[in-house]
N, C-alpha and C positions, 0 to 999 in steps of 0.2 A: 729309740723312737719316742717322740713326744706322746704324752698320755692320751691326748685327744685323737691321735692317729692310730692308736692300737685297735686291732681288729676285735670284733665282738665274738668272743669264744662261747661255745656251748659245751655241754658235757652230760655225762650220765654215770650214776653209780652202777657198778657191776658186782658180780659175785667175787668177793675178795679183791676188788680193784676199781679202777676208774677209766672211763673213756673221755677224751677231750677232742673237740672238733674245731679245727682252725679253718681258714679260708680255702686251703688247698690240700689238707691232709688230716687224718685222724691219728690220735695217739692212744694206744692201749697200754695199761700197766696193771698187771694182775699177779698176785702171789700164788705160787705153787704150794702144794702141801708141805714141801720141805722148807718153806720160808723164803725161797728165792723169788725175787721180783722179776717177772718176765715183761719186757716191753716190746711193742711192735708198732711200726709206722705204716700206715696205708694211705696211699695217695687217693685223694677224693676230689672230683670235680663237681661242684654244686650243680643241681639241675638248672638253676637260673642262669648259669654261665653257658650252658649248652643251648638253652631255650630262653632268651632274654625276657619274653613275655611272662614267664613264671616269676619274675622278680618285680612285676608291677604291684603298685599299692593295692591292697585289698585282695590280691591274688596270692602274694607271697606268704600270707599267714597259714593257709591250709597246705600250701606246698611245703613249707618248712616243717609243719607238723607231720606230714606223711613221710618226708625225707628223714627226719629224726627218728620216726618210728621204725623205718626199715634199717637205718644205721644202728639203732639201738638193739634190734634183734640180732644183727650180725655181731655186734660187740658182745652181747650176752653169750652167743655161741662160742666166741673166742674165750671168754672167761670160764665157761664150763670146761672147755678143752684143756685149760691150764690149771684151774683151781681144784678140780675134783680128782680124787684118786682114780687110778686106772680101772679098777673094778666097778666104778660108778659111772664112768663116761659113756659106755655103750647104752646103759639104761637111760641116762639123761638125754641122749640124742633122740630117743623116741618119745620121751616125756615132754620135751620142749614144745613141739607143735600142739600137743594136747593141752598143755598149760596155757599156751597163748590163746587157743580157741576158747578154753574155759574162762579165761580172763575177759575176753571180749564179750562173752555171753553174760557173765556176771555184771560187767559194766553196763551193758544194754538194759538188763533187768532192773538194776538198782538206780541208775541215773537217767534213764529215758522212759522205760515202761512204767515203773511204779509211780513216779511223779505225774505222768500223763494219765494214769488210771485214777489218781487222786483228783486231778482237774476234771476229768470226765464225770466222775461220781458226784462232785459237788455242784457242777454248773447247772444240773437239771432243775434244782429248786432255787437257784440264785438269780435274782433280777437286777442286781446292782451293777456297778462298773466292773467289766470283765478284767480290768487291769489288776484288781485286788485278788482275783483268783489266780492270775499269773504270778503275782507276788507270793501268794501262799504256796503255789506249786514250786516256784524257784527256791523259796525258803526251805521247803521240805527236801528238795534235791541237795541243797547245801548241807543241811543237817545230816542227811544220809551219808554224804561225802565225808564229813568230819568224823562221824561215828566209825565209818569204814576205815579211815586212815588210823584212827586211834586203835581199833581192834587189830589191824595189821601190824602196828608198831609193838604190840605185846609179844610178838614172836622174837626170840633171841636172834634168829638168822636175819630177819628183816631189820632188827635194831642195828646189826652190823652194816647192812646195806645202807641204812640211813646215816651211819657214821661216815661211810665213804661219800655219801651225798653231801654231808656237811663239809668234808675235806675238799670236795670239788668246788663248792661255792667259795670257801675261804681262799683257795688258790687262785680262782678267777678274780676275786676282789684284789688280792695282792698284785697280780699281773696288771690289772687295770689301773692300779695306783702307782705303777712303775717300780714296785719293790723288787729287790733281789729275792729270788725264790728259794728260801731256806725254810726249814721247819719252824725256826724261831720267829722269822718274819711273818710267815703265813698265819701262825697261831694267833696273831694280834687281831685278825679280822673276824667278822661275823659269819656264822654258817648260814645266814639268811641272805638271799639275793633276789632283787626285784624281777629278774628275767627268768626265774625258776619256772619250770613247768607246772608246779603246784599253784603258783600265783596265776599263771595263764589259765588254768582250768577254772579257778574261781571267777576270773573276769569273764570267761566264756559263759558260766552259769548266770552271771548278772546281766550280760548283754542279751542272752537268750530270753530273759524275762521281757525285755522291751520288744524284741523282735516278734516273739510269739503272741504278744498282746495285739499286734497289728492284724492277726487273723481272726480275732473274735471267738465266737463259740464254734467248737469243732467236736466231731465224734472221736472216740478213742483211736480208731484206725487212721483217720485223716490227720489227727494230731501227731501220731507217730511218724507218718509219712512226711509231714511238714518239718518235724524236728530233724529228720535225717537229711531232707533236701536242703534245709537252711543251714546245716552245719558248716559248709564252706564259707558262707557269708558271715556267720557268727564268728568263726575262727579268724577270718580276715579282719573284721572290725576289731576284735579283741587284741590281735597281734599289733595292729596299728596304734591302738590306745596305749598299750604297754610301751611301745617304742617312743611314743610321744611323751609319756610321763617320765620315762627314763632319761630324757634329754633335759628335763627340768633340774634345777639345783637339788642336790641330794636331800636337803631338809624337806622339800616339797614332795619329791617323788616317794620318799619313805612314808610320808603322811598319807598320800593318796593311795598308795599300794599297801598301806598298813594291814588291812584284813588278810591279804595274801601272804604277807610276811609273817603274821601271827600263825597262819595255817602251817607254815613251814616248821614251826616248833614240833609238829607231829611227824614230819617227814625228814627231819635232819637230827643228828646227834653230834655232840662235840667229839671230834675224832681223836684217836690216839696218834702217836708219832708215825707209826707204820702206815696208817691211812693217809696222813699228810704226805709222806714220802711217795706213795703211789700216785696221788693226785698231781704232785709236782712233776714226777717222772712222766706221767701221761701228757701233761701240758708241754713239757720240754721236748718230748718225742714228736708231738704234733707240730711244734714250731721249729724243729731241727732243719 
């Protein structure tokens, strides 16, 4: 297949494995405690193929975000069922919903509530252009995000997940370049990818600065309400911006998306051969 006709693949690092998403199927590849690599293919019909309006410009961004979130949860559940020893699986089954709820709560507090609290606290005595306060709030949100990612990466378990994340990116790069998918061929590529969710979140933070500036002065409660209500619009614009930039020649797209790519140094690691084999197996399973 010509390089420019290759489908846009997405993926996710899992517990001791990788998930890859193609146009019509998902591919899972996860290592069991005994070292065997378990693969599984699951047919998947994208939401936009069932309901075409979900693929409209500025709508598909939030739709893809929600779809990948649900697919990612299912993929993590599969990886837990394969990667954990039997005596840990039952406990993990009950811990996953709690972990997900806790993650959502932490995300809300760190990336929505705290920056909004900063904005509300500063605007009372500020008489200048409100855009500068939005820039300050947005910068605080990005700083919190960077510190959070750095702290998470200090965990050895998360460092391994980040290794699988890097393997996922390198494999997608090789596929998009038309390479034969071998460990040696894939290892030549960068673990940074412009369509990564990390870059997407950074673009969301930047776009939200502009969008929130349109609402002027707000109370803390109204600002939180506006942030939540405007999330679909912000995600939609951010998604389209990334798609647009990714169509540019690579030298330009990598410059424009440079900050997001630099951020991926915190969420990816250079993978070992086993990690690359898992990513390759996941992609081949999705494409089988």
